SERO-4910 file (N, C-alpha, C, O; in steps of 0.05 Angstrom, whole numbers):
BEGIN
 pado doro    nc1    nc2    nc3   cac1   cac2   cac3    cc1    cc2    cc3    oc1    oc2    oc3
  Met    A     16    -24      0      0      0      0     17     26      0     10     45    -13
  Lys    A     40     25     15     56     49     17     67     59    -10     64     83    -16
  Pro    A     78     42    -27     89     52    -53     66     64    -70     71     83    -84
  Phe    A     43     52    -68     20     62    -84     13     91    -75      8    108    -92
  Lys    A     13     95    -49      7    122    -39     28    142    -48     21    164    -55
  Glu    A     53    134    -47     75    151    -56     72    159    -85     76    181    -93
  Lys    A     64    139   -101     60    143   -130     38    164   -134     40    182   -151
  Glu    A     16    161   -119     -7    179   -121      2    208   -115     -5    227   -129
  Lys    A     19    210    -94     29    236    -86     45    249   -109     42    272   -115
  His    A     62    233   -121     78    242   -143     61    251   -166     67    272   -179
  Lys    A     40    236   -172     22    244   -194      9    271   -188      8    288   -206
  Lys    A      1    275   -164    -12    300   -156      8    323   -160      1    345   -169
  Lys    A     33    318   -152     54    339   -155     57    347   -184     59    370   -191
  Ile    A     58    327   -202     61    332   -230     37    348   -241     40    367   -256
  Arg    A     14    340   -232    -11    354   -241    -10    383   -231    -17    401   -246
  His    A     -2    387   -206     -1    414   -195     20    431   -210     15    454   -216
  Tyr    A     42    419   -217     63    432   -232     53    441   -260     57    463   -269
  Leu    A     39    422   -273     27    428   -299      7    451   -297      7    469   -313
  Phe    A    -10    450   -276    -30    471   -271    -16    498   -268    -25    518   -280
  Glu    A      6    498   -252     21    523   -248     33    533   -275     32    557   -280
  Glu    A     44    515   -291     55    522   -317     34    535   -334     39    555   -348
  Ile    A     10    523   -335    -12    533   -352    -20    561   -343    -24    579   -359
  Ile    A    -23    565   -316    -30    591   -305     -9    611   -313    -15    634   -321
  Glu    A     17    604   -310     39    622   -316     37    630   -346     41    653   -353
  Phe    A     32    610   -363     31    614   -392      8    634   -398     11    652   -415
  Ile    A    -15    630   -385    -39    647   -390    -32    675   -381    -39    695   -395
  Ile    A    -20    678   -357    -14    705   -346      6    719   -365      3    742   -371
  Asp    A     27    704   -374     46    715   -393     32    725   -418     38    746   -428
  Gly    A     14    709   -428     -1    716   -452    -17    741   -449    -17    759   -466
  Ile    A    -31    743   -426    -48    767   -420    -30    791   -417    -36    813   -428
  Leu    A     -8    789   -403     11    811   -399     22    820   -426     25    844   -431
  Gly    A     30    801   -443     40    807   -469     20    822   -486     27    842   -499
  Leu    A     -5    813   -485    -26    827   -500    -30    855   -490    -32    874   -505
  Leu    A    -31    858   -463    -35    885   -451    -12    903   -459    -17    926   -466
  Trp    A     13    893   -458     36    909   -465     34    918   -494     40    941   -501
  Arg    A     26    899   -512     23    906   -541      2    927   -544      5    946   -560
  Leu    A    -20    924   -530    -42    944   -531    -33    972   -523    -38    992   -536
  Val    A    -18    972   -500     -8    998   -489     11   1011   -509      9   1035   -515
  Val    A     30    995   -519     50   1005   -539     36   1015   -564     41   1037   -574
  Gly    A     17    999   -574      2   1007   -598    -14   1032   -593    -15   1050   -611
  Phe    A    -26   1035   -570    -42   1059   -563    -24   1083   -562    -32   1104   -573
  Phe    A      0   1081   -550     17   1104   -549     28   1111   -576     32   1135   -582
  Gln    A     34   1091   -593     42   1097   -620     21   1111   -636     26   1131   -650
  Phe    A     -4   1102   -632    -27   1115   -645    -30   1144   -635    -35   1162   -651
  Leu    A    -28   1148   -609    -30   1175   -598     -8   1193   -609    -13   1216   -617
  Gly    A     16   1182   -611     39   1197   -622     34   1205   -650     38   1228   -658
  Arg    A     24   1187   -667     17   1193   -695     -5   1214   -696     -3   1232   -713
  Leu    A    -25   1211   -679    -48   1230   -679    -38   1258   -672    -45   1277   -686
  Ile    A    -21   1260   -651    -11   1286   -643      6   1298   -665      4   1322   -671
  Met    A     23   1282   -678     40   1291   -700     24   1301   -723     29   1321   -735
  Ser    A      3   1286   -730    -14   1293   -753    -29   1319   -747    -31   1336   -764
  Ile    A    -39   1322   -722    -52   1347   -714    -32   1370   -715    -38   1392   -725
  Phe    A     -8   1365   -704     13   1386   -704     20   1394   -732     22   1418   -737
  His    A     23   1375   -751     30   1382   -778      7   1396   -792     11   1413   -809
  His    A    -17   1389   -785    -41   1401   -797    -44   1430   -790    -51   1447   -807
  Phe    A    -37   1437   -765    -41   1465   -756    -16   1483   -760    -19   1507   -763
  Phe    A      8   1471   -762     32   1487   -764     47   1483   -790     67   1495   -795
***
C-alpha cells in the first residue's frame, strides 16, 4: 500500500506543476497582449498628435 500512496502523491505533484505552468503561460499571454495594446495605443497617440501638429503648423 505504501508505494501506491507515494506514487499517487507524485502524480498530484506533476498535475499541480502542470497547472502552475498553464497559469503562468496564460498570465504571460495576457501581460504580453496588454503590453502590445499599451504600446500600440501610445504609437497611435503619437501619430495622432504629430498629424494634428502638422495640420495646424
